[in-house]
N, C-alpha and C positions, 0 to 999 in steps of 0.2 A: 680770298683772292681768286679772281676768275682767270683760268688758263685757256688760252686759245691755241688749239692744236691744229696741225696740218689737216685739211679736210679729209683727205683719203685715209689717214690713220684714224680720225675720229669716227669714220663710218664703220670701222671694224670692231667687233666685240672682243678685243684683245688687251683689255686695260686692267691695271691694278692700282691701288693707292699704296703709298709707301711712307715710312717714318724713319727719320735719322736716329739711330740708336747706338750709344757707345757700347763697345765690347771690350771687356777686360783683357789686357794683354795685347790689344791691337793698337796701332798708332793712330787710327782715325775711326770715327763712328761709321757704322755701316747702314746702308739703305735696306730696310726690311720690308718686303712686299706683303700687302694684305688684300684679301678678297673683299670687294665691296658687297658681295652677296651674302657672305657668311660671317665676316668679321675675323675669320681665322687667317693664319698665314697662307699666302698664295704660293703656287708653284709655277715656274716657267715652263714646265712640261705637262701640266694638267689644265686643259682648257676649262674644266668645270669650275676652277677657281678664278677665272677671268670674268670681266663684265664689260658693259658698254662704257664709252667715254663719259656719258652723262651720269651713269651710276657711280663710277669711280670718282668723278669730280665732286658729286654731292657727298659721297662718303668721306672724302678727304677733308672737306670743309666742316662737315658735321662733327667728325671725330677729332678735329684739330691735328691732323697729320701733316706731313711735310710736303706732299705733292702727289702727282699721279705719274704712272709710267706705262709705256707701251711694250707688250711682250712680242718679241720677234719670234716668228714661227716658220716651219718648213712650208706652211700653206700660204705664205705671203711672199711677195717678190722683193722685200726690203732688206737693205743692209744698213747697219748703223756703225758709224765711225766715231770713236771717242778720242779726243785730243785733250790730254790732261795737262794742267799746270802750264798753260800757254797764253794766258790773258791776265793783265793787271786789272783787278776789279775796280780800282779807283780811277785810273786814266782811260781804261778801255783798250789800251795798247795790246796788240796781238803779236806774239813772237813770229819772226820771219819764217821759221820752218813750218808753223801751223798755217800761215797765210798761203804758203806755197801749195799745201795740200788742199786748202779751201778752193783756190783758183783752179787746181788740177781737176777736182771732182765737180765743182761748180753746181751744187744742188742746194736744197733747203738746209740751212745751217742756223743753229740757235745756241744761246749761251747756257751753260750748265747751272744748276742751282747755286753752287758756290760762287759763281761769277768768274772762276779761274780757269774753266775749261770750255770746250766747244763740242758740239755734236752735229754730225752731218748725216742726213738720210738720203740714200740713193736707191735706185732700182738696179739690180744686177745679181750676179751669182758669184759666191766666193769659192776659191779653191778649197780642198779639204784640209789643208794645213795652214798654219800661220794665223794666230788670233791676237797675240799681244807681243809688243816689243817696245821697251822703254816706256815712253808716255803715250803710245798709240795702242788702241784696242779696236778690233773690228769683229762684228758678230752678225749672223743672219738668222739664228734660231736659239731656243733654250736660254734666252737672256731678256730681261726687261731693262729698258732704257728710260730714264726720267725725262719728262717733257715739261718744259717751262713756257714755251710759246714766245720766248724772248728772242725774236728773229734778228739775225745780223744783217743790217742794212747793206745793200749793194750785192746781195746774193739772192738767187731765186726764192720766191715765196712758196713754191710747190716742189715736190720731190721729182727729180729728173731721172730719165733713163741714162745710165752711164756704165753699161756692161764692159765695153772695151777699155775705157779709162780706169775702171775699177781693177780689172785684171792686170793691166800694165803697172799701175801704181802698187798693187799688192805684191807683184813679183819683185819690184825694186826694193820694197821694204822687207819682205819676208824670204825672198829667194825661192829656189825650187823646193819641192817637197823633200823631206829627209830621205836619204838613200838607205836601203836595208843592209844590215850587216850579213856576214857569211853565215851566222847561226840563225838567220831568218828574222831576227829582231830589228825593228827600226831603231835608228839612233835615239838614245834616251836624252831627254832634256836635263840640264844640271838642276839640282835641287837648290831652291833659294834658302837663304839663311833662316828666314822665319819658318820655313817648312822643315828645316833640319831639327829645330826644337820640337816640332810636332811629331816627327818620325821617332825621335828619341823617346818621347812619352809613350807612343804606341808600342815601341819595341820593349819597353820596360813593364807594360801591362801584363795581366795574368795570361792573356792569349797572345802575348808578344811573339812567341816562337812561331806560331801559325802565321801571324801577320808577316813576320820577317821573311819566312819562306816564300810567301806569295810575292812580297815586294821584290825579292831577288829572282822572280821568274819561275819558281818551283811550283808547278800545278799538279804534281803527282797526288793521287787520291781524289781527284775531281774527274767527272765524266768527260769533260771537255775543257779547253782553255777558256771558252766563253763563260762556263760556270765559275772558273777561277777568277776571271775578270770581275764578275759580279761579287764574288766573295771578298776580293781585295777592296772594291768600292764600298762594301758594307762596313769594313773596318775603317776606311778613311772617312766615311760620312759621319761616323760617331765623333771623330776628332775635329773635323772641319766645320761641322754644322751643315745646314742645307745650302752650301755655297758651291753651285754647280761649276762655275768657271775654275775655281780652285781645285775641285775634284778632277776635272779634266787635266789641269796643269800637273797635279801630283801623279796621276796615272801615267802621263807621258814620261815621267821621270822613273817609273818602275821598270822592273825586268820583264813585265808582261806586255810592255808596249809593242805593238805590231801594226802592220799596215791596215788591218781591219778597223782599228780604232779611229782612223782618219775618215771613215764613213760616217757622216753626220747622223744618219738614221740609227746605226748601231750604237754610236756613242750616246746619243740622247736617250735611246730606249734603255740602255744599261744603267746610266746615271739615274734615270727616272725610277727604275725598279729598286735601286739602292736606297732611294729617298722615300719611296712609296710607304705611307703609313708610319714612317719613323717620327717619333715625337720626343725622343730622348737623345741629347747630345752632350758631349763633354762640357761641363760648366754651363749647360743650357745656352750653348752658343747659337747665335743667329748668323745669317750670311754676312761675311766681313770682307774688307778689302785685302788684297794681297800686297806684298811689298812693292812699293812704287819707286822704281829707280829714278834718280834725279837727272840722269844723263839724257841729252837729246840734241846733239849736234846733227844737222840734217845730213851730213856726209859720214861722220864717224860714229854717230849715235852717242857721243859723249858730251857732257856739259861740265867743263872744268872751271873751277874758281880761278880767275886770272891773277897772275903775278903782278904786283905793283912795285914801282920803284919807291925808294925812301921819300923822294919829293912828292910823288903822287899820294902816298899814304898821308903825309903831313897836310897836303892841300885838301884832302877829302875828310880829314878829321874835323869834328865840330869845334867851334870856337871855345877855347877853355874859359870856364868861369861864367859863361853866359847864363843869365838868370831869368826865370819866368816870373817869380815873385822875389824881389830883392831881399836877400838875407834869409829866405825861407825855402825857396824851391829853385833848383838849378836844372838847366836844360840838359837832357840826355844823361841823367844820372839816376841811380836807383836809391830811393829814400826809404828808410825803415823807421817808422814812428812807433814807439812802444812805451807802455806804462802799465801800472796796475789798474784795476777797474775803478770807474768813477772820476778819472782825472779830467775827462772832457776832451780827449784827443779827437774823437770822431766829430763832435760839434765844431771844434776849432778848425779842423781841416776841411770840413764841409763848407764853412764860411769862406775859407781861403780859396777853395776851388770854385765856389760860386763867383767870387770876384775875378778869377781867371777867365771863366766863361763870359762874364759881363765886360771884361776889359777895364775894370775900375781899380784904382789904387786901394790897398788895404791898410788903413791906419798908418800912412806914411811909407808903406812899402810899394814901390813901383811894380806894375803888373804888365806882362805881355799877354794880350788876349789870345785865346785858343779854345778849341773844343775839349771837353773833359768827359771821360767815361768813368763811372764808379760801379764796380762789381761788388754788390753789398750782400754779404752772407751773415753778418753779425747782428745788426739791429733789424727788427721787423719793419715792414713798410709804414706802419702807423707811427712809429717813433721818427723815422726819417722824414715822413710827411710833416709832423709837428715841427721838427727842426727847420725844414725848408720854409714853412709858412712863417715861423717866427723870424728867421733871418731875412726873408723877403720883405717882411713888414719893417724891420729895423733899418735895413739898408735900401729900401725902395727899389728892389730888383724885380722885374717882371719875369716870372718863372717860365712863361710860355715863349719867350723870345730869346733866351740864352741857350747856347749849345752845351747843355749839361744833361747827360743821359745816364740812366741806371739800368742795371740788369742783375738778375740772380742766376747763378749757374745751376740752381735747383738740384743739389745733390752730387753734381759732377765734382770730382776732386782732382787736383793737379798733382797726381802722384805717379803718372806714367805718360807715355807719349799721347795716348788717347785724350787724357784730360788736358794736356798742353794744347793739342790741336783744337779741341772743343773751344777753349777760351780764346785762342788766337782767331778761330773762325768767327766767334762772336764779335771780336774787335773789328775784323775785316768787314763785317756786315753793318757796322754802326752807320748812322745817318751822315757822319762826317769823320774825316780822319782826325783822331785826337792828338793833342800835344801832351796830354797826361792821361794815364790810366791808373786808377787807384783800386786796390783790393782791400776789403775789410771783411773778415780779419784773417790773419795767416793761419791760425790753428783750425779754422773751419774749412779753408780751401786746401790746406795741406795738413790733414790731421796726423799728429804724431806726438809722442812724449820725448823723443830723442832728437828728432830733426837732424839726423846725421847727413853727411855729404851725399850719400846715395839717395836718401829720401828727398832731399832738396834739389837734386840734379834737374828734374823737370822744371821746377820753379826758376832755377838759375838760367836754364836755356830759354825759358819764357822771357826773362829780363833781357837777355842778350838779343833775342830776336826783336823785341820791342825797340831797343836802343838802335839796332840796325835800321829799323823802319822810321827812326826819328821820333820815337815816343818816349817820354819820361815816365819812369816807374815810381809808384808810391804804394807802400803796403803798411797797413796798421796792424799792430800785434799787441798781445797782452803778456805781462810778466806774471810769474808765479809768486806766491808769498814766500819770503825768506824763511827757511827753517832754522831751528835751534834757538837757544835762549841768549845767544851772544848779543851784546849791545852794538857791536860793530856791524855795519851793513856791508853786504857783498857788492862787488862791482855791478852796476845796473845791467850790463850785458849778460852777466851770469845769472840774472833772474829770468832771462828768456830761456825756454827750452831750446837747446841747440844754438845759444846766443853767439858763440864764437864762429860757428859755421855760417850763421846768418850774416854776421859782420863781414865775413870773407867775401860774400856775394853781393854786398851793398857798397855804395859810395858814401852815403850820408846816413848816420844813425842819430836820431833825436829822442831823448828820454824826457818824458813829462814827470816832474816831481811835484807832488801836491795836487791841488784841484783848482780848476779855473773858477770855481764858486767863490773862492777866497783869493788865492794867487798861486798859480802854477809856475814853476821855473822850467824852461825848456833848455836842456843842456845837449850840446853836440858831442856825443861820445865817440863819434868817428866822423872824419871829414877828410876828403882827399884835397889837400891844399891848406891854406892858412885857416886855423881853427876859428870859427865865429864865436863871438861872445854869447853867453846865455841870454835868454829872452824871458821876461816876466809877462805872463798872460793871465788876465782875469776877464770874467764875463758877467754882464748884468742883463737880465731878460728884457729890460726896457730900452737900454741905451747901447747894448752890444758889447764889443770887446774893447779892452784896454791893452795895448801892446807896448811894452817898454823894453828896449834893448839896453844892456849894461850889466854891471857887476852887482851881485847881491851885496848887501851890507854885512860885513863880518865883524864879530866881536874881537876884542884885543887878543883873547886866547886863541881864537880861530886863525887870526893873522899870524900869531907866533908859530902855530903848528904848520901853517901853509908855508911860512918862510923857511922852516927847517927842511921840509920835504922838497920845496922848489930849489933851494940852494944846493941840494944834493941830487939834482935832476939826473936820472939814469941809475941812481942807487935806490936801495930799499931799506926801510927802517922798521924795527919792531916798535911796539907801543912804548915799551920802557925806554928805548933810545930816544924817542920823540919827547917823552916826559922829561928826560934828563936835559936834552938840548934846549927845550923851550922853557924849562924851569916851572913846570906846572904839575898838578896832581893827577892821579889816575882817572877820577871821575870827569875832571875838566877835559882831559885828553880824549876820553871816550866820547863825550858829547861833541867835541870839536871834530873828531874824525868821522863821526856819524854824519854830520852836516856836510863835510867836505866830500865824502864818498857819494852822498846823495846828490850833490851838485855836479858830480862827474869830474871834479878837479883832482881827486885822489882815487887810485884803484887799490884794492886789497886782495891779497892772495892768502889762502888759509883761513883758519878760524881761531877764535879765542886767543890764548897767549902765544900761539905759534904764528899768528897772522903777521904779515909784513905789508908795509904801505909804500907806495911810490907815486910820483907825479904823473898824471895823465897828460895826453897831448894838449887837452884844452887848457890846462893850468898855465902853460907858458904864454898863452895868448891873453887870457882874461885876468891874470893875477900878476901884479908887480908890486 
């Protein structure tokens, strides 16, 4: 992709390439700068790692990186203003507070790589204090800013001189420089929550006592306070990685903070020395984002979620029961599809979602057309390609014209905020807003053997955010093999690792029993509302799917057992009690219970002779 930069920036040899890189423990991936001349990490305080715009652009394309960035320096007249989370990437709508700043500074403005932020370049001089507040950041040196060339129409295409406007606006946002205390120290900034965890780790390290003394302003044992400043930054640099703005922020929170630190030449020189030649960091950290507050009212600096009346809440809620595919896929719900291997659930849902993208009915099931995204981590591309070609041939669907897109998260796992943000960012950059996003398969995207509520929390929040954005969730999952030699089968939900927790964060759970090569029965093991009847599904490679809704055929023995359990709905029975009430033998009872549990009409608790059986929610709807 060709990037067109402002001409006067492109003329300067102050460019780096950058790559978006996830960092463990951080909520968002970070932009890591690279030198186009050496291929090594670049430094915003070392001009030898910078290059020309042409060199950086060629390197970013050749190495498949994320983009290029301009390094602000004390030797140039430029100031960069970052406005975060102020633009809707779909509609292009810009928040009023950001528009006010754009009009005030009235200079070259472009859209950030994520599409959610803006960047303004002006010529002017910054006061020594005030670099970040809420969603606003402003820098003039020791910082690289990504360049997209995506100019905002209606604003100058060149960088303007705005020294007076910059100072007036800066004063309104950041106020006067902090006043010195009586002990000679400048007012310390409060430590952010994310930094509190970092400081705790540093304090508990082997050299923690020395670090803690410096942090609290004790520089006894050093020839000067400047030496102590550098020593503290050496400690902090190990824990933060080469993240210069965060080092600045942390130092301002320390007991060594003083007026001298507000001198840009001293601050940049000291941070540069702390990072010079350093190649080892805690957890091999790279530069990462700091905590980004969500507040940004133009007057108070706060963004509060509005209170809504009961009537407003009801009017804003989605229409209940609205379906994307009648009887199979419901709007604004989270669907969990699960079975053992070889059932055919991936092929089945790929066919259904192809019909959603094409806007065609699927074997008698009405379809509401919409874009579909599939994040595929389970089946290799070759298998998915074979499925697509086969289904396209059977159903005469042109794959090049339907809004159906695939992506692989390539090793990113949704186990923390960084993984959640990465996947959500992928979705936000899709060619069109989807009505459905499918994940295949759960254990690859959220790897675990327990899937407890803590481990599934990022996935749960991902579901919630999608629903708030009008996106229906679908996730495909695999069951484990039931253990033990007992003839009775466990409840299908209990064959899922963390099945009960997964059930709690979903609206619809569908269990595939059997295989579509012969006939699979799809049972709704959870449904918010009237329980749908099971669905029989089979597939032939030449003619496609056969979908039949209705009740499976039961033998007389199976009907007797079901009648006993259903008549006692709400109660539980042992196998011997069922045998007695139904008037059948042990083996007949075992075979009948095995099938009824498999259908999802009966759930079982316990094993062997201690097992008890009760009616599931589905049985009241599908059996009479």
